[in-house]
N, C-alpha and C positions, 0 to 999 in steps of 0.2 A: 504494500500500500504506500503510495507516494504521499509525502508530507510537503506542505507549503512552507516556504521560508517566511519569517515574520516580515511584516510591512514596516518600513522605516521612514520616518518623516525627516526630510532633508532640512527643514526649517528649525525644528527644535531638537534634532538629533536624538529622538526617542523612538522606540519600537511601539507600534500600535498594539492594542489589545486584540486578542483573537476575535475575528468577526468584524472588527472596526475597519471601515474603508478609509483610505487615505484622503479621498476627496471630502468626505464628511468631516474628518479631522481638520483638514486645512480650512474649510469654511467656518467651522464652529470654534476652533481653538486659536486661530491666527487672524490678526487684523490685516486688511488689504495693504496697508503701508509695509508691514512686515514681509508679506509675500512679494511685494514689488521690489523691496530691497534684496531679497534672496535671488529673485530672477535676474536683477541687474548685476548683482555680484557674480553670478554664474556666467552671464554673458561677457562681462569684463574679463573674467579669468580665461574664457575661451579666446577672446580677441587678442589678449596679450600672450597667450600660449602658456599660461600658468595653471592650466587645468590639471587637477590631480586625480 
């Protein structure tokens, strides 16, 4: 029987509870500005080649 890997939130660096969806977590646990900062940070890292 295959098991699913835990879902990880890239914003707060936490693992979701079993059955919790990442989209639901992002909408209800993070503010829009926080999400925008995360996306901008990832984009900047890609553009500068600092992607890890």
